C-alpha positions in Angstrom: 114.8 116.0 153.0 115.5 118.4 155.9 117.9 120.4 157.4 118.6 121.6 160.8 120.8 124.5 161.7 121.2 126.2 165.0 122.6 129.6 165.7 123.6 131.1 169.1 122.9 134.5 169.7 123.4 136.7 173.1 121.4 134.7 175.5 119.5 133.2 173.2 119.4 130.2 170.6 117.7 130.2 167.4 116.6 127.0 165.9 115.8 126.9 162.4 114.4 123.8 160.5 114.0 123.8 156.8 112.0 120.7 155.1 112.1 120.2 151.8 109.2 118.2 149.9 107.8 117.5 146.5 104.4 116.6 145.7 103.9 114.0 142.8 101.2 114.0 140.6 99.9 111.0 138.5 97.3 108.1 138.6 97.2 105.5 141.3 96.6 102.2 139.8 95.3 99.0 141.6 96.7 96.5 139.0 100.2 95.1 139.2 102.2 92.9 137.1 101.2 90.1 139.3 97.6 90.1 138.8 96.4 87.1 136.7 95.3 87.5 133.2 91.9 86.2 131.7 92.0 83.2 129.9 89.7 81.7 126.9 89.1 77.7 127.0 87.6 76.0 123.7 86.8 72.6 123.4 86.3 70.5 119.9 84.1 67.7 120.6 83.8 64.7 117.9 80.7 62.5 117.3 83.0 59.5 118.4 83.6 61.2 121.9 87.0 62.4 121.0 88.3 65.7 121.3 90.8 68.7 122.0 91.3 71.6 124.4 92.7 74.7 123.5 93.4 77.3 126.6 94.9 80.7 125.5 95.6 84.3 126.9 95.3 87.6 125.5 97.8 87.9 122.6 97.4 84.2 122.0 99.9 83.2 124.4 99.6 79.7 125.6 99.6 78.9 129.4 100.3 75.8 131.1 98.7 73.9 133.7 95.8 71.5 134.1 92.3 71.2 132.8 89.5 69.0 134.4 87.0 67.0 132.2 83.5 66.7 133.7 80.8 64.4 132.1 77.4 65.7 133.3 78.2 66.4 137.3 81.0 63.6 137.5 84.2 64.4 137.4 86.3 62.1 135.2 90.0 63.3 135.1 92.7 66.0 134.9 94.5 66.7 131.3 97.9 68.2 131.5 98.5 71.3 129.0 101.3 71.2 126.5 101.5 74.4 124.5 98.0 75.2 125.8 96.7 72.0 124.1 95.4 68.8 125.4 93.2 66.0 123.8 90.9 63.4 125.5 88.4 60.7 124.5 85.3 60.2 126.7 85.2 56.5 126.2 81.9 54.4 126.5 78.7 56.5 127.8 75.0 55.7 128.5 73.3 56.4 125.3 71.9 59.8 125.4 72.7 63.5 126.0 75.6 64.3 128.3 77.0 67.9 129.3 80.6 67.9 128.8 82.6 70.7 130.4 86.4 71.4 130.6 87.9 73.7 133.3 91.0 75.1 133.0 92.3 75.7 136.6 94.3 78.9 136.3 97.4 79.7 138.2 99.2 82.5 139.7 99.6 84.1 136.4 96.2 83.3 134.7 92.6 83.1 135.4 90.5 80.0 135.4 88.1 79.6 132.6 85.8 76.8 131.1 84.2 75.4 128.1 80.9 73.2 127.8 78.5 71.6 125.2 76.0 69.3 124.9 76.6 65.5 123.2 74.9 62.7 122.4 76.4 59.2 122.9 75.3 56.9 120.3 72.8 54.2 120.8 74.2 51.8 118.3 77.5 50.4 117.3 78.1 51.2 113.9 80.0 48.7 111.4 81.1 49.0 108.0 78.9 47.0 105.6 78.9 45.8 101.9 75.5 45.7 100.0 75.4 43.3 96.7 72.4 43.7 94.4 71.8 41.0 92.2 69.5 41.5 89.2 67.7 38.6 87.0 67.0 39.0 83.6 63.2 38.6 84.6 63.6 41.8 86.8 63.7 39.9 89.9 66.8 39.9 92.4 68.2 39.9 95.6 70.0 42.2 98.0 72.8 40.7 100.4 74.3 42.8 103.2 77.5 41.7 105.1 79.4 43.4 107.9 83.2 43.0 108.2 84.1 39.6 109.1 81.4 38.1 106.5 78.6 38.3 109.0 75.0 39.0 107.8 73.3 41.5 110.1 
């Protein structure tokens, strides 16, 4: 705040300027409420290629947004989070090991994050079977294996 006053004397003018100021002390922080918060992305992947994704922020809150799915280095598709969660199915993949990665994109309030794991695509298709063992009185016998639908493997 400043105050200016003037007085007139004989043949001269006196001008006085009074300036009032305050010095504040404290800590200067570069963080603001708008800085994005860290996220943690967790993926659960089942042997059959189905799985789930969970994205959380500090304090357990569930962010909204999109998670992208990658198989090896090939982009698959986006999944929209609902309450921080999404489910997925990998579908048929070539037999062998594959790196599965999910990446949360983040937004203006949250930072991106990702999870990755190795998954082995099965090489054979398994079907439920029934095994029938027939024993004869003389100790001989037979074994019959049938799959669903009555076919014999």
